[in-house]
C-alpha positions as CSV (number, residue, x, y, z in Angstrom):
1,M,-6.0,-90.6,22.2
2,A,-2.8,-89.0,21.0
3,P,0.6,-89.5,22.9
4,F,1.4,-86.2,26.2
5,R,3.7,-84.6,24.2
6,W,5.0,-83.2,27.5
7,P,5.1,-79.6,25.9
8,L,6.7,-77.1,28.5
9,P,9.4,-77.2,30.9
10,L,6.8,-77.3,33.8
11,N,6.0,-80.1,32.6
12,D,9.3,-81.6,33.6
13,V,9.9,-80.0,36.3
14,M,7.0,-81.4,37.8
15,L,8.1,-85.0,37.2
16,A,11.3,-84.8,38.2
17,T,9.9,-83.3,41.7
18,E,7.6,-86.3,42.5
19,V,10.3,-88.5,41.5
20,A,12.9,-87.0,43.9
21,A,10.3,-86.9,46.7
22,R,9.0,-90.9,46.6
23,K,12.7,-92.4,44.9
24,P,10.5,-94.8,42.8
25,T,12.5,-97.7,42.3
26,C,9.5,-100.8,40.8
27,A,7.2,-100.1,37.8
28,T,4.1,-99.4,40.3
29,E,5.7,-96.7,41.7
30,W,6.4,-95.5,38.6
31,D,2.0,-96.3,38.0
32,V,1.4,-93.8,40.8
33,I,3.9,-91.0,39.7
34,A,2.2,-91.0,36.5
35,S,-1.3,-91.3,38.1
36,I,-0.6,-88.1,40.4
37,L,0.6,-86.2,37.4
38,S,-1.9,-87.5,34.7
39,N,-4.5,-85.7,37.5
40,V,-2.0,-82.5,37.9
41,F,-1.5,-82.3,33.3
42,N,-6.1,-83.0,32.5
43,T,-7.5,-80.0,31.2
44,N,-11.0,-79.5,30.3
45,E,-10.5,-79.8,26.3
46,R,-8.1,-82.9,27.2
47,K,-7.9,-85.8,29.8
48,I,-4.1,-87.2,30.2
49,V,-3.8,-90.0,31.0
50,L,0.3,-91.4,31.2
51,T,1.7,-94.5,32.1
52,G,4.9,-95.3,34.7
53,R,6.6,-96.0,31.9
54,A,6.3,-92.8,29.9
55,C,7.2,-90.9,32.7
56,R,10.3,-92.5,34.0
57,E,11.4,-92.4,29.9
58,T,10.7,-89.6,30.0
59,L,12.7,-88.3,32.5
60,D,15.9,-91.0,31.6
61,R,15.4,-88.5,28.3
62,V,15.6,-85.3,30.3
63,L,18.6,-86.6,31.9
64,F,20.2,-87.3,28.8
65,C,19.7,-84.1,27.1
66,G,21.1,-82.3,30.8
67,E,24.0,-84.5,30.1
68,I,24.4,-83.0,26.6
69,D,24.1,-79.8,27.0
70,N,26.9,-80.4,30.0
71,I,29.1,-81.7,27.5
72,T,28.5,-79.2,25.4
73,H,28.7,-76.2,27.4
74,E,32.1,-77.4,28.3
75,S,34.0,-78.3,25.4
76,F,32.7,-74.7,24.0
77,V,34.6,-73.5,27.3
78,L,37.5,-75.5,26.7
79,M,37.5,-74.4,23.5
80,E,37.1,-70.0,24.4
81,N,40.6,-71.1,26.8
82,D,43.0,-72.7,23.8
83,R,41.5,-69.5,22.0
84,R,42.4,-66.6,25.1
85,V,46.1,-68.8,25.4
86,A,46.7,-69.1,21.3
């Protein structure tokens, strides 16, 4: 079975919602989130089996990308302000 690729932004939002609601601190709690989301993401054509580790790493990636986007946006704003002053 091919790994689940988290193709939709909605998948990331659902993951973040579950994490915010449950605040997992150990691997077992991440596995509970994985089983919940596996049931939600299952389709008739494709059975999805997520792991707690995949959920944790995906959330870390989403948060890291968000930090990069914020840094990029802040850098862009600073460059635009410098142009206006000059």
